[in-house]
C-alpha positions in Angstrom: -11.3 1.3 -32.5 -11.1 -1.7 -30.2 -9.0 -4.5 -30.4 -9.8 -7.8 -31.3 -10.6 -9.7 -27.4 -7.8 -12.3 -27.2 -8.7 -16.0 -26.0 -9.1 -17.0 -22.3 -5.7 -18.6 -22.5 -3.9 -16.1 -23.9 -5.2 -13.6 -20.9 -4.1 -16.3 -18.7 -0.4 -15.8 -20.1 -1.1 -12.4 -20.5 -1.6 -12.0 -16.6 1.2 -14.5 -15.9 3.4 -12.6 -17.3 3.0 -9.6 -15.3 2.7 -10.7 -11.6 4.3 -14.2 -12.4 2.4 -17.4 -12.8 3.0 -18.1 -9.2 0.7 -15.7 -7.6 -1.9 -15.8 -10.6 -4.6 -17.7 -9.0 -7.8 -19.9 -11.3 -8.0 -23.0 -9.4 -11.9 -23.4 -7.4 -10.3 -22.8 -4.2 -9.0 -19.9 -4.9 -11.5 -18.1 -6.7 -14.3 -19.4 -3.8 -12.3 -17.5 -1.1 -12.1 -14.7 -3.4 -15.4 -14.7 -4.3 -17.6 -11.1 -4.0 -21.2 -12.0 -2.5 -21.2 -15.5 -4.2 -19.9 -14.1 -7.7 -16.6 -15.7 -8.1 -14.0 -14.5 -10.6 -12.6 -16.1 -13.5 -8.7 -15.0 -12.4 -7.2 -13.7 -8.7 -3.6 -11.6 -9.5 -1.4 -10.8 -6.6 0.9 -8.1 -7.5 4.2 -6.8 -6.0 4.3 -3.2 -7.1 2.6 -0.3 -9.0 3.6 -1.1 -12.1 2.2 -4.6 -12.2 -1.3 -3.2 -11.0 -1.1 -0.6 -14.0 -0.2 -3.3 -16.5 -2.7 -5.8 -15.3 -5.9 -2.9 -15.4 -4.3 -1.8 -18.9 -5.0 -5.2 -20.3 -8.4 -5.8 -18.4 -9.2 -2.1 -20.0 -8.2 -3.5 -23.1 -9.8 -6.2 -22.9 -13.5 -5.4 -21.3 -12.7 -7.5 -18.0 -14.4 -6.6 -14.9 -12.0 -5.7 -11.7 -12.4 -5.9 -7.7 -9.5 -4.4 -6.0 -9.2 -6.4 -2.4 -6.9 -5.8 0.7 -7.0 -8.1 3.6 -10.8 -9.3 2.5 -12.8 -8.5 5.4 -15.1 -5.7 3.7 -16.0 -7.8 0.8 -19.9 -7.8 1.8 -19.8 -3.9 1.5 -22.3 -2.6 -1.2 -24.0 -4.4 -3.8 -23.3 -7.3 -5.4 -21.0 -7.1 -8.5 -23.2 -7.6 -12.0 -20.2 -8.9 -13.3 -16.1 -9.9 -12.2 -13.6 -11.1 -14.1 -10.3 -10.4 -12.0 -9.6 -9.7 -8.3 -6.2 -7.8 -7.9 -5.2 -8.5 -4.7 -2.8 -6.6 -3.2 -1.7 -8.6 0.4 2.0 -8.5 -1.3 2.2 -4.7 -1.4 2.9 -4.4 2.1 6.1 -2.2 2.6 6.7 1.7 4.1 7.5 3.4 0.9 8.9 6.0 2.9 8.9 7.6 6.4 10.0 11.1 8.1 9.5 10.7 11.7 10.7 14.3 12.1 7.6 15.9 9.6 5.3 13.2 11.0 4.5 11.8 7.5 4.5 8.5 6.1 3.7 6.3 2.9 2.8 2.6 3.3 1.4 0.6 -0.1 -1.7 -0.2 0.1 -1.9 -4.2 1.3 0.2 -2.8 4.8 -2.4 -3.8 7.5 -3.1 -1.1 10.2 -1.7 -4.0 12.5 1.9 -4.0 11.2 2.1 -0.3 10.4 1.0 0.3 13.8 3.8 -1.7 15.1 6.4 0.0 12.4 5.5 4.1 14.2 5.5 3.0 17.6 9.1 2.0 17.7 9.2 5.8 16.8 6.7 6.7 19.1 4.3 7.5 16.7 0.7 6.2 15.1 -1.7 6.7 12.3 -4.8 7.4 14.1 -7.2 4.9 12.2 -8.8 2.0 14.3 -12.1 0.9 13.2 -13.6 -2.0 15.2 -11.7 -5.1 14.6 -9.5 -3.3 12.3 -5.8 -4.0 13.2 -5.8 -6.7 10.2 -7.1 -4.7 7.6 -5.2 -3.5 5.4 -4.5 0.8 4.7 -6.0 0.7 1.4 -8.7 -1.2 2.1 -9.8 0.9 5.2 -9.5 4.1 2.5 -11.3 3.1 -0.1 -14.6 1.1 2.7 -14.1 4.7 4.7 -13.5 3.2 7.6 -13.1 4.8 11.2 -13.4 4.1 15.0 -13.1 5.3 18.3 -10.3 7.5 17.6 -12.4 9.8 15.3 -13.6 11.9 18.3 -9.6 13.4 18.1 -8.3 12.3 15.0 -10.6 12.4 12.6 -11.1 9.8 10.2 -8.8 8.8 7.3 -10.6 12.2 4.6 -8.3 14.1 7.5 -5.2 11.7 7.5 -4.6 11.4 4.0 -2.2 13.6 2.4 -1.7 12.3 -1.1 -2.5 9.0 -2.9 -0.8 7.1 -5.4 -3.6 5.3 -7.5 -4.3 3.6 -10.4 -6.9 4.4 -13.0 -9.1 1.9 -14.5 -6.9 2.2 -18.0 -3.7 1.8 -16.2 -2.3 5.1 -16.1 -0.4 5.8 -12.7 -1.6 8.6 -10.7 -1.1 11.1 -8.3 -3.3 13.1 -6.1 -2.7 15.2 -3.5 0.8 15.6 -1.6 3.7 14.5 -4.2 1.3 15.5 -7.4 3.2 14.8 -10.2 -0.3 14.6 -12.6 -3.4 14.4 -11.3 -7.6 14.0 -12.8 -8.1 17.9 -13.7 -10.9 19.5 -11.3 -11.1 16.9 -8.6 -9.7 16.5 -5.5 -8.6 12.7 -5.6 -7.8 11.6 -2.6 -11.0 12.6 -1.0 -12.6 11.1 -3.8 -10.7 7.8 -3.3 -11.9 7.7 0.4 -14.9 5.9 0.4 -15.1 5.1 -3.3 -15.0 1.2 -2.7 -12.5 0.9 -5.6 -14.6 2.1 -8.0 -12.8 5.0 -9.7 -9.0 3.7 -9.0 -7.1 1.0 -7.0 -5.1 2.5 -4.2 -1.7 1.4 -4.8 -0.5 3.4 -2.1 -1.4 6.5 0.4 0.8 9.4 2.3 -0.8 10.2 5.9 -0.4 12.3 8.4 1.1 10.4 11.4 0.8 11.8 15.2 2.4 10.9 18.5 1.9 8.4 20.5 0.2 9.3 24.0 3.1 8.5 26.6 0.3 7.3 29.0 -3.2 6.0 28.7 -6.3 5.1 30.9 -9.9 3.8 30.0 -13.0 4.2 31.6 -16.5 2.9 31.2 -19.5 5.1 32.0 -22.3 2.9 32.8 -26.2 3.9 32.3 -29.3 3.0 33.2 -31.3 4.7 30.2 -30.7 5.9 26.9 -31.7 9.4 27.9 -28.8 9.5 30.4 -26.6 8.4 28.4 -27.2 11.0 26.2 -27.2 13.7 28.6 -23.7 12.3 29.7 -22.5 12.2 26.1 -23.8 15.6 25.9 -21.9 17.0 29.1 -18.4 15.3 28.5 -18.6 17.0 24.9 -19.0 20.0 26.0 -16.8 19.8 29.2 -12.9 20.4 29.0 -11.9 17.1 29.1 -10.3 15.5 26.0 -10.3 12.0 25.4 -8.8 10.5 22.5 -11.5 7.1 21.9 -15.0 7.7 22.7 -17.5 4.5 22.3 -21.5 4.5 22.9 -22.4 0.8 23.5 -25.4 -0.4 24.0 -26.5 -3.4 26.4 -25.3 -5.6 24.3 -21.4 -4.1 23.6 -21.5 -3.2 27.2 -21.0 -6.7 28.3 -17.8 -7.5 26.6 -16.4 -4.9 28.4 -17.7 -6.1 31.3 -20.8 -4.3 32.5 -24.3 -5.7 32.9 -27.6 -4.1 33.4 -26.6 -1.1 31.9 -29.2 0.2 29.2 -26.4 1.9 27.5 -22.2 3.0 28.2 -19.6 5.2 27.3 -16.6 4.0 27.2 -13.4 6.7 27.2 -9.9 7.0 27.0 -7.5 9.7 27.7 -4.1 9.8 26.4 -1.4 12.4 27.6 0.8 12.7 30.5 0.0 10.1 33.4 -1.1 13.0 35.5 -3.6 14.0 32.9 -4.7 11.0 32.6 -5.4 10.3 36.2 -6.8 13.8 36.0 -9.5 14.0 33.7 -10.2 10.2 35.1 -11.2 11.7 38.3 -13.1 14.2 36.6 -15.1 11.8 34.1 -16.3 10.1 37.4 -17.3 13.2 38.9 -19.7 13.9 35.7 -21.1 10.4 35.2 -22.3 10.9 38.9 -23.5 14.7 38.4 -25.8 13.1 35.5 -27.0 9.9 37.5 -24.4 7.6 36.3 -21.5 5.5 37.5 -18.1 5.8 36.3 -14.8 3.1 36.5 -12.0 2.5 35.3 -11.2 -0.6 32.5 -8.2 -2.4 31.1 -7.2 -0.5 27.5 -7.7 -4.5 26.4 -11.3 -3.5 26.5 -11.1 -1.9 23.3 -9.8 -4.9 21.6 -12.8 -6.6 22.9 -15.3 -5.1 21.2 -14.9 -6.6 17.4 -17.0 -9.4 18.3 -20.3 -7.0 19.0 -20.4 -6.0 15.3 -19.6 -9.8 14.1 -23.6 -11.3 13.3 -24.4 -11.8 9.8 -26.4 -8.7 9.5 -24.1 -5.5 10.1 -25.6 -2.1 9.4 -24.6 1.8 9.7 -26.4 4.8 10.5 -25.5 8.4 10.0 -27.4 10.8 12.0 -27.1 14.4 13.8 -24.8 13.4 16.3 -26.7 14.4 19.1 -29.5 12.5 18.2 -27.1 9.7 18.1 -28.6 7.9 21.4 -32.0 8.4 20.4 -31.1 6.5 16.6 -30.2 3.5 19.0 -33.2 3.1 20.9 -35.2 3.3 17.9 -32.8 0.8 16.0 -32.9 -1.8 19.3 -37.0 -0.7 19.2 -37.4 -2.3 15.4 -35.6 -4.6 15.7 -37.4 -5.8 18.9 -40.5 -6.2 16.5 -38.9 -9.0 14.9 -37.3 -10.2 17.7 -34.1 -9.6 16.7 -31.1 -8.8 19.0 -29.1 -5.8 18.5 -25.1 -5.3 19.7 -24.0 -1.4 18.8 -21.2 0.6 18.8 -21.5 4.3 18.0 -19.0 7.0 17.3 -20.0 9.5 19.8 -20.0 13.4 18.9 -19.6 12.3 15.5 -23.6 10.6 14.5 -22.1 7.4 13.3 -23.9 3.8 14.5 -22.5 0.6 13.9 -24.8 -2.6 14.6 -24.9 -5.8 14.0 -28.4 -8.1 14.0 -28.5 -11.2 15.1 -31.8 -13.5 14.9 -34.9 -15.1 12.3 -33.3 -13.2 10.0 -35.4 -12.8 6.7 -35.1 -10.0 3.4 -39.1 -9.4 4.0 -38.5 -8.9 7.8 -35.3 -6.5 7.7 -36.7 -4.4 4.7 -40.3 -3.9 7.0 -39.3 -3.9 10.0 -35.9 -2.2 10.3 -35.2 -0.4 7.1 -38.1 1.0 5.8 -38.6 2.9 8.6 -35.6 3.9 10.0 -34.7 5.0 6.6 -37.8 6.9 6.6 -37.5 9.0 9.3 -33.6 9.2 9.2 -34.1 10.5 5.5 -36.3 13.2 7.0 -33.2 14.4 9.2 -30.8 14.1 6.4 -29.3 10.9 7.8 -29.0 7.4 6.3 -28.8 3.2 7.0 -26.4 1.5 5.0 -26.5 -2.5 5.0 -22.8 -3.1 5.1 -23.3 -7.2 5.5 -25.9 -9.7 4.7 -26.6 -13.0 3.7 -26.0 -13.5 0.2 -29.5 -14.4 -0.5 -30.5 -11.7 2.2 -29.1 -8.7 0.6 -30.1 -9.9 -3.4 -33.6 -8.6 -2.4 -32.4 -5.8 -0.7 -31.0 -2.3 -1.2 -27.5 -2.0 0.6 -27.3 1.7 0.2 -30.6 2.6 0.2 -32.9 5.4 -1.9 -30.3 7.9 -3.6 -31.8 11.3 -4.8 -31.7 11.8 -8.6 -29.3 14.9 -8.2 -26.6 12.6 -6.1 -27.0 9.8 -8.6 -25.8 12.3 -11.4 -22.8 13.8 -10.0 -21.8 10.0 -8.8 -22.2 9.1 -12.5 -20.4 11.9 -13.8 -17.4 11.3 -11.2 -17.5 7.5 -12.7 -17.6 8.2 -16.1 -14.9 10.5 -15.4 -12.3 8.0 -13.6 -13.6 5.0 -15.3 -15.9 5.6 -18.3 -15.7 1.7 -19.7 -16.8 0.4 -15.8 -14.0 -2.0 -15.3 -13.2 -1.0 -11.5 -16.3 -3.0 -9.4 -19.1 -2.3 -11.7 -22.5 -2.4 -10.2 -21.3 -2.2 -6.3 -21.4 1.6 -5.4 -24.5 3.4 -4.8 -27.3 3.2 -7.6 -25.7 0.3 -8.9 -22.7 2.2 -10.2 
């Protein structure tokens, strides 16, 4: 039998006792900053330890509170608006490196630590965590994993699912659980780390992550391949991936995004970097220039800072993420630009060459009807025929309320998602309504 619900003042006191009165926020300004798609919580709690997350979730579960975990706050617009929201767990105080064994190239960090801060500490030992979502230095480790964000380094090192060895997380009822490396207890029958990556905090709150590290290359060099058409860009990309060259970063840029790295007049471009000893970097760069010339394109060195300059490419009011067959990436870039042009929208896009992921931001006369009929519906229909998808990752609240951010989901897949949600969060405490199918 469920215990009698306690009053709001009593909940306020109980949450304050858990995280400390100064770290429980309920003023209007703080609640507005921590709102999710316009839905304001009643409280914002800022825990500093796994045990505090556990106690807060146990209380929330007992009292029927809806909870949203938060990292840096950079991806709060991802997903549906929450069906309800009482408490935001802001993990920004949890920024420690728990364990680091350089000899084993493994580290464990708290979820609130930013990628930039972690990278600075690892670089002192000549190592790195190879996760680099565009503009992601300020994003938290836990948030990047929960959103399954990746970037140009994926071409060599893979995604968070590939790099995550183990995770310490808190279940909706407050139970602290290990999954993967250093397993003490796990949720029977599930590969927990892989489930939590991309789950948007709907299955558990990531508190600590144990990750595989890689050596920082002794030297790096970057080049941009400029092309006059999508077809030639596709040929250059296919030739690069089929060659013996070994880029450690690879991005496909459309005309708008290309301007950010100093390329004007190209219809599409490839931004490529090689990481190795200096002689190998120079040799591969020269080979890339020859490859580009053979395919009627041009290649030239660019500054290392070019990679950091890509963030504005995805800063528009609407952000989409397309997943497609890798060899069709340039085709879908052209289709996106064509559909957007019909609605007088400007597209700025960055793709992950070799992996069929295209991120794009849209600016212009944006309306829900225009987006749905001119962009989302035709692209989703055609992508779906190839097994692809289109997700609206960011949009103004008034637009997103009339759109389906995740796109259509088959009854079979929805049933699987529902069973997993039921196993991890049967009372729908964590981010209710935000995931696909409004789970």
